[in-house]
C-alpha positions in Angstrom: -27.2 26.1 -71.9 -29.4 27.7 -74.5 -32.2 25.4 -73.6 -32.4 27.1 -70.1 -32.7 30.6 -71.5 -35.5 32.8 -72.8 -35.5 36.3 -74.2 -36.3 37.8 -70.8 -32.8 37.0 -69.6 -31.2 39.0 -72.3 -33.7 41.9 -72.0 -32.6 42.2 -68.4 -28.9 42.4 -69.4 -29.7 45.2 -71.9 -31.2 47.1 -69.0 -28.0 46.6 -66.9 -25.0 47.1 -69.2 -22.8 47.9 -66.2 -22.8 44.2 -65.3 -21.3 43.3 -68.6 -18.8 46.1 -68.4 -17.7 45.1 -64.9 -17.0 41.5 -66.1 -15.0 42.7 -69.0 -12.9 45.1 -67.0 -12.1 42.5 -64.3 -11.4 39.8 -66.8 -8.7 41.7 -68.6 -7.1 43.4 -65.5 -7.1 41.1 -62.5 -5.8 37.8 -64.0 -3.2 39.4 -66.4 -1.8 41.4 -63.5 -1.8 38.4 -61.2 -0.1 36.3 -64.0 2.7 38.9 -64.2 3.2 39.0 -60.4 3.3 35.2 -60.1 5.8 34.7 -62.9 8.1 37.1 -61.1 7.4 35.7 -57.7 8.0 32.0 -58.6 10.9 32.9 -61.1 9.5 30.5 -63.7 11.5 29.5 -66.8 10.8 31.8 -69.9 8.7 29.2 -71.7 6.5 28.6 -68.6 6.4 32.3 -67.9 5.0 33.1 -71.4 2.5 30.2 -71.1 1.3 31.4 -67.7 0.9 35.0 -68.9 -0.9 33.7 -72.0 -3.3 31.8 -69.7 -4.0 34.9 -67.7 -4.6 37.0 -70.8 -7.1 34.7 -72.4 -10.9 35.4 -72.3 -13.5 33.5 -70.2 -13.7 29.7 -70.3 -16.6 28.2 -72.3 -17.0 25.6 -69.5 -17.8 28.4 -67.1 -21.3 28.3 -68.5 -21.8 24.9 -66.9 -20.5 26.1 -63.5 -22.8 29.1 -63.5 -25.7 27.0 -64.5 -25.1 24.5 -61.7 -24.6 27.2 -59.1 -27.9 28.9 -60.0 -26.2 32.1 -60.9 -27.0 34.4 -63.9 -26.4 32.2 -66.9 -27.6 34.7 -69.5 -25.1 37.3 -68.2 -22.3 34.7 -68.2 -23.0 33.7 -71.8 -23.0 37.4 -72.8 -19.7 38.1 -70.9 -17.9 35.0 -72.3 -19.0 35.9 -75.9 -18.0 39.5 -75.4 -14.6 38.7 -73.8 -13.8 36.1 -76.5 -14.4 38.5 -79.3 -12.5 41.3 -77.5 -9.6 38.9 -77.1 -8.8 39.5 -80.7 -7.3 42.8 -79.5 -6.9 42.3 -75.8 -4.8 39.1 -75.7 -2.1 40.2 -78.1 -2.0 43.6 -76.4 -1.6 42.1 -73.0 1.1 39.6 -74.1 3.0 42.4 -75.7 2.8 44.6 -72.7 3.5 42.0 -70.0 6.0 39.8 -71.8 7.5 42.1 -74.4 6.7 39.9 -77.5 3.9 40.0 -80.1 1.5 37.1 -80.7 -0.5 36.8 -84.0 -4.1 36.0 -83.6 -6.3 34.8 -86.5 -9.1 37.4 -85.9 -11.5 35.8 -88.4 -10.8 32.3 -87.1 -11.5 33.4 -83.5 -14.7 35.2 -84.6 -16.0 32.1 -86.4 -15.1 29.9 -83.4 -17.1 32.2 -81.1 -20.1 31.9 -83.4 -19.8 28.1 -83.5 -19.1 27.5 -79.9 -21.2 30.1 -78.2 -23.6 32.2 -80.2 -25.1 29.7 -82.6 -25.8 26.9 -80.1 -27.2 29.4 -77.5 -29.5 31.1 -80.1 -30.7 27.7 -81.3 -31.4 26.6 -77.7 -33.4 29.8 -77.0 -35.5 29.3 -80.1 -36.1 25.6 -79.2 -37.0 26.7 -75.7 -39.5 29.2 -77.0 -41.2 27.2 -79.6 -40.8 23.6 -78.4 -40.9 24.1 -74.6 -42.5 20.7 -73.7 -39.7 18.7 -75.5 -36.9 20.8 -74.2 -38.0 20.3 -70.6 -37.2 16.6 -71.1 -33.7 17.3 -72.5 -32.9 19.6 -69.6 -33.0 16.7 -67.2 -29.9 15.1 -68.8 -28.1 18.1 -70.2 -26.1 19.2 -67.1 -24.7 15.7 -66.6 -23.8 15.3 -70.3 -22.0 18.7 -70.2 -19.9 17.7 -67.2 -18.9 14.5 -68.9 -17.8 16.3 -72.1 -15.8 18.9 -70.2 -14.1 16.0 -68.3 -13.1 14.4 -71.5 -11.7 17.7 -72.8 -9.6 18.3 -69.7 -8.4 14.7 -69.8 -7.2 15.1 -73.4 -5.2 18.2 -72.6 -3.6 16.7 -69.5 -2.8 13.5 -71.3 -1.0 15.2 -74.2 1.4 17.1 -71.8 1.8 14.6 -69.0 5.5 14.0 -69.4 6.4 17.7 -69.2 3.9 18.3 -66.4 5.4 15.5 -64.2 8.9 17.0 -64.7 8.0 20.6 -64.3 8.1 20.7 -60.5 5.6 22.4 -58.1 6.3 26.0 -58.9 4.2 26.0 -62.0 1.4 24.1 -60.3 1.3 26.5 -57.3 1.4 29.6 -59.5 -1.6 28.4 -61.5 -3.5 27.4 -58.4 -3.0 30.8 -56.9 -3.9 32.6 -60.2 -7.3 30.9 -60.5 -8.1 31.0 -56.8 -7.5 34.8 -56.6 -9.4 35.3 -59.8 -12.5 33.6 -58.3 -12.1 35.4 -54.9 -11.3 38.9 -56.2 -13.8 38.7 -59.0 -16.5 37.9 -56.5 -15.7 40.5 -53.8 -14.9 43.4 -56.1 -18.1 43.0 -58.1 -20.1 42.4 -54.9 -18.9 45.6 -53.3 -19.4 47.7 -56.4 -22.6 46.2 -57.9 -24.2 44.9 -54.6 -25.8 42.0 -56.4 -25.1 38.4 -55.2 -26.1 36.6 -58.4 -24.1 38.9 -60.6 -21.1 38.7 -58.2 -21.1 34.9 -58.4 -21.3 35.0 -62.2 -18.4 37.5 -62.6 -16.4 35.5 -60.1 -16.7 32.4 -62.4 -16.0 34.4 -65.5 -12.8 35.9 -64.0 -11.6 32.7 -62.3 -11.8 30.5 -65.4 -9.7 31.1 -68.5 -10.2 29.6 -71.9 -7.5 26.9 -71.8 -8.6 25.3 -75.1 -8.2 28.6 -77.0 -4.8 29.2 -75.3 -3.5 25.8 -76.3 -4.3 26.6 -79.9 -2.6 30.0 -79.8 0.4 28.6 -78.1 0.9 25.8 -80.6 0.3 27.9 -83.6 2.5 30.8 -82.6 5.4 29.3 -80.7 7.9 26.5 -81.4 8.5 25.3 -77.9 5.7 22.9 -76.9 6.2 23.6 -73.2 4.4 26.9 -73.6 1.1 25.0 -73.9 1.7 23.1 -70.6 0.4 25.8 -68.3 -2.9 25.5 -70.1 -3.1 21.8 -69.5 -2.7 22.4 -65.7 -5.0 25.4 -65.8 -7.8 23.4 -67.4 -7.7 20.9 -64.5 -7.3 23.5 -61.7 -10.0 25.9 -62.7 -12.4 23.0 -63.4 -11.8 21.7 -59.8 -12.2 25.2 -58.4 -15.4 25.7 -60.4 -16.8 22.5 -58.9 -15.9 23.7 -55.4 -17.5 27.1 -55.9 -20.7 25.4 -57.2 -21.0 23.7 -53.8 -20.1 26.9 -51.8 -22.5 29.1 -53.8 -25.3 26.7 -53.5 -24.8 26.2 -49.8 -24.7 30.0 -49.3 
């Protein structure tokens, strides 16, 4: 992702901080509220309810960078929003879980911060520098980078699904439907609300992906480290598959539009 960026992308974002703020507000209002509504509507068991609300309260998904890149949306904005929401999750995720489910969750603030540096900021900054000083060589790498990224994301999703397959198969359709609705409405509402307010197609697409895709990998770690019941992590396994499929569909829809 960093190889596709240059400093002009980030200069544009600094001139339009309202875009970043819009993504942050929608990220931590739409999906958490939808999660609470769906838990009540589908009357899910307590461990699935907590898992679903935890899904809804997580920051943006790292894989959303690939979706935005493939849909020709604003990649620099998405990278900034994902980094900002991930760091903000140190406070926002425990606060939302406490408010919506009535229980506290401990988050390793320094660990989350270091993960953000390793997964987002350091690779992107490295890519930008390579793109600036070794442009001819990075052009060749760009030809295979998108396909490689899709393959790696597929392996991550397959790993999460494989670990929880027994509980997934026995959990029934209610959990699946609730997660499908959660991510679908996240994509749709994120797009239309930001489009109406900001009146910018590329930004609306980007915010739609940011709101519609939650960081399932981060959620699995939080669930496993903070709760005894392994079933709490199952919603993340399903979520990782659902939002990846939705993301692929939205790539096609956005490109056709």
